[in-house]
TORMARDO-860360 format. One record per atom (N, C-alpha, C, O): residue in three letters; x, y, z. Coordinates in steps of 0.001 Angstrom, whole numbers, padded with zeros to 6 digits, always signed. Atoms other than C-alpha are relative to their C-alpha. Layout:
N
ALAXYZ ...
end
This chain:
74
MET+000796+000791+000911 MET+140190+141815+195361 MET+000734-000228-001316 MET+000592-001289-001924 SER-000683+000169+001277 SER+142375+142383+192329 SER+001051-001107+000081 SER+001314-001772-000921 ASP-000951+001109-000151 ASP+144985+139955+193738 ASP-000714-001335-000173 ASP-000192-002251-000808 LEU+000797+001208+000153 LEU+142278+137311+193981 LEU-000392-000202-001455 LEU-000356-001321-001965 ARG+000375+000073+001415 ARG+141139+138112+190453 ARG+001187-000453-000849 ARG+001033-001300-001729 ASN-001203+000400+000730 ASN+144713+137819+189136 ASN+000321-001472+000230 ASN+000685-002188-000703 ALA-000270+001405-000308 ALA+145167+134496+190909 ALA-000988-000907-000723 ALA-000610-001964-001227 ALA+001008+000801+000700 ALA+141911+133199+189436 ALA+000298-000062-001494 ALA+000147-001115-002115 GLU-000339-000017+001427 GLU+142970+134274+185937 GLU+001193-000910-000284 GLU+001193-001626-001286 GLN-001162+000858+000178 GLN+146330+132521+186331 GLN-000376-001465+000149 GLN+000108-002311-000602 ALA+000446+001380-000192 ALA+144643+129369+187643 ALA-000791-000477-001204 ALA-000641-001618-001640 LEU+000792+000347+001177 LEU+142228+129407+184733 LEU+000905-000313-001188 LEU+000674-001288-001903 GLU-000947+000249+001096 GLU+145099+129661+182235 GLU+000722-001332+000194 GLU+000906-002084-000763 ALA-000695+001257-000283 ALA+146921+126781+183938 ALA-000914-001195-000224 ALA-000492-002214-000771 LEU+000947+001099+000168 LEU+143807+124614+183969 LEU-000307-000259-001468 LEU-000445-001409-001885 GLU+000326+000164+001411 GLU+143067+125256+180312 GLU+001146-000633-000779 GLU+000915-001250-001819 GLY-001156+000570+000689 GLY+146557+124190+179314 GLY+000229-001467+000321 GLY+001228-002043-000109 GLY-000198+001361-000479 GLY+146079+120751+180861 GLY-000362-001117-000957 GLY-000236-002277-000563 GLY+000331+001058+000960 GLY+144949+118824+177728 GLY-001251-000762+000374 GLY-002325-000171+000483 ASP+001148+000855-000297 ASP+142669+115887+178601 ASP-000625+000287+001357 ASP-001806+000007+001567 SER+000552-000277-001330 SER+142263+117002+182203 SER-001088+001055-000050 SER-001858+001195+000900 TRP+001018-001039+000129 TRP+140081+119841+180928 TRP-001399-000591+000127 TRP-002282+000013+000736 ARG+001322+000631-000068 ARG+137161+117438+180548 ARG-000397-000304+001436 ARG-001569-000203+001800 LEU+000282+000353-001387 LEU+137455+116413+184177 LEU-000281+001222+000862 LEU-001040+001145+001828 ILE+000153-001195-000834 ILE+137631+119955+185524 ILE-000759+001108-000717 ILE-000679+002273-000327 GLY+000784-000974+000757 GLY+135361+121681+183018 GLY-000932+000833+000860 GLY-000968+002054+000705 PRO+000892-000797-000846 PRO+132768+122689+185642 PRO+000747+001018+000858 PRO+000242+002116+001089 ALA-000785-000944-000800 ALA+135501+124299+187778 ALA+000432+001191-000852 ALA+000415+002332-000390 ILE-000397-001079+000905 ILE+136713+126300+184791 ILE-001179+000912-000294 ILE-001031+002133-000323 ASP+001191-000800+000258 ASP+133162+127419+184020 ASP-000339+000891+001194 ASP-000734+002044+001023 ALA+000262-000793-001201 ALA+132718+128564+187620 ALA+000985+001157+000117 ALA+000600+002267+000482 LEU-001005-001068-000035 LEU+135983+130533+187462 LEU-000323+001080-001025 LEU-000212+002271-000734 ARG+000367-000973+001031 ARG+134896+132176+184216 ARG-001159+000868+000455 ARG-001136+002086+000274 ALA+001164-000749-000473 ALA+131556+133173+185737 ALA+000400+000997+001092 ALA-000087+002127+001117 ALA-000444-000892-001070 ALA+133290+134635+188798 ALA+000782+001177-000558 ALA+000662+002294-000053 LEU-000808-001069+000577 LEU+135675+136650+186633 LEU-000833+000988-000800 LEU-000426+002137-000970 LYS+000856-000892+000779 LYS+132836+138108+184563 LYS-000764+000975+000876 LYS-001233+002006+000395 GLN+000723-000887-000898 GLN+131217+139651+187630 GLN+000839+001248+000254 GLN+002039+001157+000512 PRO-000760-001232-000234 PRO+132178+143290+188043 PRO+000455+000091+001451 PRO-000233-000357+002369 GLU-000525-000211-001335 GLU+134316+144175+191008 GLU-000809+001104+000669 GLU-001047+002146+000059 ARG+000796-001005-000703 ARG+132290+146077+193606 ARG+000923+001014+000656 ARG+001895+000645+001315 THR-000790-001059-000620 THR+133698+149416+194702 THR-000933+000916+000774 THR-002133+000985+000508 LEU+000772-000939-000811 LEU+132570+151964+197241 LEU+000141+001404-000557 LEU+001252+001894-000759 THR-000005-001407+000387 THR+131596+155412+196052 THR-000528+000795+001187 THR-001050+000220+002142 ASP+000515-000848-001078 ASP+130688+158359+198259 ASP-001495-000216+000197 ASP-001981-000229+001328 GLU+001450+000184-000075 GLU+127015+157791+197430 GLU-000359-001319+000686 GLU-001280-001374+001502 ILE+000270+001301-000606 ILE+127116+154123+198386 ILE+000323+000032+001485 ILE-000432-000500+002299 ILE-000377-000118-001413 ILE+128920+154886+201636 ILE-001069+000769+000762 ILE-001466+000362+001853 ALA+001037-000791-000662 ALA+126350+157548+202498 ALA-001282-000809+000155 ALA-001903-000786+001217 ASP+001216+000824-000070 ASP+123453+155206+201684 ASP+000121-001067+001083 ASP-000803-001266+001871 LEU-000189+001040-001007 LEU+124892+152421+203810 LEU+000007+000580+001407 LEU-000535-000029+002330 TRP-000040-000654-001315 TRP+125541+154815+206703 TRP-001411+000346+000464 TRP-001778+000070+001606 HIS+001356-000409-000370 HIS+121987+156173+206650 HIS-000930-001198+000181 HIS-001818-001168+001033 GLN+000822+001204-000143 GLN+120427+152741+206199 GLN+000220-000678+001344 GLN-000663-001377+001842 ASN-000345+000665-001255 ASN+122152+151600+209378 ASN-000054+000932+001200 ASN+000498+000623+002256 GLY+000263-000898-001117 GLY+121180+154554+211538 GLY+001229+000620+000634 GLY+001155+001098+001766 GLY-001202-000613-000541 GLY+124731+155792+212023 GLY+000722-000854+001027 GLY+001665-000384+001663 PHE-000689+000893-000937 PHE+125724+152813+214160 PHE+001209-000604-000708 PHE+001065-001338-001686 HIS-001213+000386+000718 HIS+129334+152140+213236 HIS+000147-001506-000178 HIS+000656-001947-001209 HIS-000160+001445+000142 HIS+129214+148387+213886 HIS-000962-000563-001046 HIS-000602-001491-001770 HIS+000936+000437+001037 HIS+126098+147932+211711 HIS+000489+000462-001376 HIS+000380-000259-002368 PHE-000523-000547+001248 PHE+127646+150150+209056 PHE+001157-000855-000514 PHE+001226-001153-001706 ALA-001148+000827+000407 ALA+130849+148079+209019 ALA-000464-001333-000579 ALA+000088-001808-001571 ARG+000532+001273+000515 ARG+128849+144875+208539 ARG-000669+000213-001355 ARG-000553-000629-002246 ALA+000670-000297+001268 ALA+126814+146507+205759 ALA+001023+000188-001121 ALA+000811-000271-002244 VAL-001064-000183+000992 VAL+129999+147549+203952 VAL+000573-001360-000395 VAL+000793-001627-001577 GLU-000541+001333+000279 GLU+131350+144008+204259 GLU-000962-000800-000888 GLU-000535-001433-001854 ARG+000997+000723+000820 ARG+128110+142514+202875 ARG-000051+000570-001411 ARG-000154-000183-002380 TYR+000049-000639+001323 TYR+128079+145042+200016 TYR+001176-000447-000854 TYR+001001-000809-002017 LEU-001193+000362+000761 LEU+131636+144258+198969 LEU+000007-001479-000385 LEU+000572-001847-001414 LYS+000093+001429+000320 LYS+130934+140511+199073 LYS-001112-000263-001013 LYS-001211-001365-001554 GLY+001097+000178+000942 GLY+127886+141078+196861 GLY-001231-000622+000619 GLY-002116-001086-000099 GLU+001140+000611-000670 GLU+125443+139829+199466 GLU-001211+000908+000019 GLU-002337+000432+000163 LYS+001123-000944-000006 LYS+123318+142979+199348 LYS+000206+001041-001029 LYS-000631+001931-001183 
end
């Protein structure tokens, strides 16, 4: 995720340096800023335990729950 964050920060810097093109891509820059302000989700022992118990110990359900958690869907 940090590679994606770094790429977004670099893209934002490049877009802001574009002069008049900023007006045309202002909404894209605002969306990038909003995405960068969101905290990065990390797994702690407590979160892993909660997800495991919520999914009844079924490894395939647990894996999907971890994926949804990291994407911010749940």
